[in-house]
N, C-alpha and C positions, 0 to 999 in steps of 0.2 A: 156135348154141344159146345161149340166154341163161342166165347163171349166177345163182343165188339163194343167198345165204348163210344157208340154213335149217339146221336141226339136222342133217340128213343130210350136208350139206357140211361142217359143223363136225366131225362124227365122222370123216369121210373125211380132213379136214385133220389132225386129231390123229393118226390112225393112220399117215398118210403121213409126217408130221413125225417121229413116234416111230421109224418104220422108217429114215428118213434118218439120224437121229442115232445109232441103234444101229449102222448099217452103217459109220459112220466109225470106230468102235472097238467091235467086238462083245464084246470081253472085259469091257467095262463092265457088261454084263448077264450074260454066260455064265461069267465067272470074276471076279466082283466082288471088288475089294480096296480098302483104304483108300488115299487119296492125301494125302501130306504132312500138313497140319494137320487133315484129316478125322479121322485117327486120333490123331496126336500131341497135338493140342490139344482139338478139339471132343468126340470120343468119350471120350478118356481123362479129361478134366477133368469131364465130366458124370458119369462112372462113379466116379472117385476122390473128387470133392468133393461130389457131389450135384447134381441137376438145377437146383434153385433157386439155389444159390451160383454155379454155373458161368454161369448166365444173365446175371448182372450184372458179369461180368468183361470189361473191354475187351481187345482184342488188336490190337497194332500201332498203338495210339493211339486207337482208336475201337471202338464196339460192333459186333459181327457177329451180330446176333440170329437171322437165318435159319439160320446154321450151328449156333448154340447150341440153337435150338428143335428142329432135326432130330436133333441128338445126344441131347437129352432124350427125344424121342419114341422113339428106337430102344432106349432103356434097358428098355423093356417087352418087348423081343424078345431071342432068343438072340444072342450075339455073332456067331455064324456068319452071321446074316441082316443084320447092321448095314451092311456095305459095300454090299450090294445095295439096301437101303432108302435109303441116302445117294445112290447113283447114280440110282435111279429118281426121287427127289425133285428132284435137280438137272436131270434130263432134262425132267421136267414143267415146271419153271420155265423152261427153255430154250424150250419149245414155246409158252408163254403169249403172247409177243409176236406170234407168227404167228396164233394164235387171235384176238387182239384186232384186228390189222390186217385180218383177213378179215371181221370183223363189220361190221354196219351202222354202227357208231360211227365208222368211217373213210370211209364212203361220201361224205360231204360234202367231206372233204379230198382224197380220191382216188376219184372216182366209178367208175372202171373197176376192177371186181373182179379182172380178169386182171392188171392192173398191181399191185394189192395182193398178189396171190398170188405174182407174180414177185419182189416185194421180200421176201416171206416166204421164198421159196426161196433168194434170195441170202444172206439172214441165216443160214439153216440150213447153207448150203454155203460160207460165207465162208472163204477160205484163211487160213492163218497164225493159227489160233484154237484150237489143240489144248489150250492151258493152261486155257481157260474151258469145256472140254467135260466134261460128266457128272461134275462133282465139286462138292460143297457149298462147299468153300473159296472157289471163285471164282463161285459162283452169284449173289453180290450184283452182279456186273457185268451179268448178264441182268436182274436185278431193277431195276437203274438204268434200263436201256432201257425196261423195262415201265412204270416210274413216269413217265418222260418221256412215253411214249405216252398214259398215262392223263390226264396234264395237258393234252396237246394234242388228245385225242380229243373228239368231241361228247359232252357229258354225256347220261346216260340216266336216265329216270325209273323204270326197272325196279329193284326192290329188289335183285335178284341182282347187277346190275351195280354198284349203289351200294356194296354190301358188298364186292364185288371191288375197287373203286377204293380204298376206305378201307383194306382189308387190304394192298393193294400199296403204298400211300403210307406206311403205318406201318411195314411190314416193311422197305421200302427205306430209309426215313428212319433206321431203327435198325440197318441192316446195311451200313454203309459211310459214307463222307463225302459221298456224292453229293447228299444233300439240301441241302448248303451251296450247290451249284451250281444245283439245281433250284428252290429257293425263289424266287430272283429271276425265273426264267422263269415260274413259277406266278403271281407277282405281276403280270407283264406281261399274261398271259392273263386274269387276273381284271379288271385295269384296263380292258382293251379289250372284254371280253365282258360284264362287270358281271353275272355269273350267280352265284347263291347257291352252287351246287355248286363252281364254280371257287374261291370264297372258302374253302369248307370244305377243299378240297385244299391250298390255300395255307397254312391254319392247320396242317394235318397235317405238311406239309413244313417249315414254320417250327419247329414243335416238335421235329422230328427234327434239324434243323440246330442248334438250341440245345443239345440233349442231346449231339450228336456234337461240337459246338464245345467244350463244357465238358470232355468226355472228352479231346479232342485237347490242350487247354490244360493239363490236369492230368497226363496220362500220356503224351502223344505224344512229348515230347522224350526221356523216359527209356526208352521201350519200342521205339524204332526204331533201326536201324543208323545210325551217324553218320559213315560214310565220305564223303569230300568228293565233290561232284558232278563236278568236272573239266570244267565247262561251257565250250564254245567255240562260236563261230558255225559253224565247219566241222562240228563234231559235231552241232550242232542241225540243220543242213541234211541231213546223212547220216541222222539219225534220222527226220526227216520223209519223206525220199525212200525210204529202205530199208524202214522199219517200217510206214508208213501207205500211201503211194501205190503203191510197187512191190509190197509184200507183198500188198496187197488185189487186185492184178491178176494177178501171176504166182506168188503163193504164197511161202511161206518158202523153199522149195528154189530157185525161180527168182530170188528176191531175193538169196539167198546166193551164187548163181552170178555175178550181175552185180556185186554189191558186192565180190566177191573180186578184181576187176580191180585190180591194184596200181598201174597207171599211168593216171591220168586219171579215176578214179572220182569225185573231188571235183567235177570239172566236170560229169560226168553227173548227180551228185546235185543240183547247183545247178539244172540245166535241169529235172529232174523236179520238184524242190520248187517252182520258180517256176511251172511249168505247173499243178501240182495246186493251188497256192495261188491262182492266177488263177481257176480254176474255182470255188473256195470263195468268193472275193470276188464273183464274178459272181452266185453264189447269194445272197449277202447283199444284193445290190442288187436282184435281179429275182425271186427265188423267193417263193412264198406265205409268209406270216408263220410258219406252223408249221414249215416246212422250215428257215427261217432260224434259228428258235429252237433246233431240234434241232441244227443245225450249230454254233451258238454253244455249246450244251451240250457237244458233242463236242470243240470247241476248248478249252473249260474243263477237260474231263477230260484232254486231251493236256497242257495246261499244268500241271495239278496233278500229273500223273504225272512230268513232267520235274523239278518242284520237290522232290518227295519220293519218289523211287523206292527200291526195295530189291532189288537184284540181286546185290550183292557185299558182303562184310564187310571186304574188303582193298583192292580196286581201285576207283578213282574211278568212280562210277556211270555217267556218260555214256560212258566209255571202252568199256564193254560194251553199253550200251543201243542203240547203232546197229547192232550185229551181229544179223542175222536169227536168230530163235529165242530171243532174250533179252527178258525182260519182256513176253512175248506178251500177257498180260492187259491191259497198259497201252494197247495199240494197237487193241483190239477195237472199242470204240465209235467212235474216229476213223475206222477203216477202214469201218465200217458207214455212217457219215455220208457218206463219200466215194462209196461205191457207190450210196447213195440219191440223191446229187446227180447222178451219172451217169444214173441212171434218169429223174430229172426232166428232164434235158437232152434226152431222147428225144422230149419232147413236141412236137407239131406247131407250136406257136407260138414255139419257140426258133429262133434263127438256124441256118441250114443247116450252117454250118461246125461249130457246137457240137454239133448233132445227129450229124454224121458223126464227130466226135471221140468222143462218148459211145458210138456204135455200135462203133467200133474198139476202144475201151477195154474194153467189156463182152464183145466177142468174144475179146479177149486174156485176159480174166478166166476164160474157159472152161478155158484151159490151166492157170491157177493152181488152179482148182477140182479139176481132174483130178489134178495132181501132189500136191496137198495133201489129197486126199479122205480117204485112210486114215491115221489117227493111229497112232503107234507103240503096239504092244501092251505093256501093263505087264509087267514081269518077274514071272514066277510065283514068288512067295515062299512058297507052300504055306500060305496063310492058314488053310485048313481044318484042317490039322494043328495049327497053333498055337492055334486056337480050341478044339480038343479038349483040348490040354494045359492051357489056361486053365480049362476046365470041371473038369478032374480035379485041379487044384492045390488044396492045403489053404488054408483061410482065413488071410489075412494074408500070403500069398506074393506077392512082386513078380514079375510075369510080363512079360518083354520080348518084344515081337512085332515082327519086321521088317516094314516097310511101304514102299510106293513113294513117291517114287523111291528106288532102292537107296541105303542109307546112313542112311535115316530109321528111327526106332523108336517104338513105342508102349509105354508102361509102364502096366500096370494092377496095382493092389493088390487081390487077391481078397478079396471080402467076401460 
């Protein structure tokens, strides 16, 4: 049966993707609670300082506009609804890359719709990605993927797609440092295609990169944790093997099991890192331009994450970074690039040994998907009860509300 990416299929894709994401952590929908900065920073600052003032505040050295906009929007709703609206917004953002890759705009890059849907499924089911799931704080990682896809996709003359492209580029450019990496990629695409729309996207990303660059220069040093990196070649190899290649295939739990081997894991990590890097280099030499550029973007994200991570305020960063479950958000895009390369290697024109390697790796990945499918349920901190207390509190009262992860709090001054 021939598949057509018409509106019926797009609706089916959205519903299916939504169901998949909710199934990985149902409480995100059925017992919605704030996660970390969602409550402590975005909502609290929008409420306490006002929507406009909070919008122009950088966090962690750069602007995070998508989080600020969502927090501003939910100010028009009761506090009780806020976590649910946060989570729903984050889930919709997660779905959009699948929606785009299934559209006709990727039919020239990947003619087979089944292959595009397969990639979309791998993206939704990617192991070792709980930290980027259904929360606004880390939604900018998904926006970065979406912005990269917009740059690489075939331009559309339809107004709805053009509005979509501009919105994604501007939101992503002002919601994290990724525009600094994406602007050069957009420049390459424009130089080779010489299309007016590619130039417009380049301008948007360049503007975002300039704004974020200024914010990083002015506030980045003073607003980030300054614990030493503790970088060594051995730790670099372990991070690459454990957090990117192993975690993408056998999940966080499987990677944790293998990396717990006290004798000989350094040798295992070297072998895994060399094998994965070899596939990456082969992609850079033989893959279509768009996949090469996406892989370069992912490598840039990996490098940027290693240079400026925040996972501890006391211990050198790399000492913890190699341990599965640490800094999960940093590895999301590199892992996605890795499994995309594996999918490309399945193509009939690739060498048989590489096809076989990719098949074996993707079959192994089924185990990682299964063991990492369900994310841990958030601790039930009785948010409904606290939201009721906040409503009943007198004006001027400071109300402290516990949020996830346990130990975090949100402070609101009732007005």
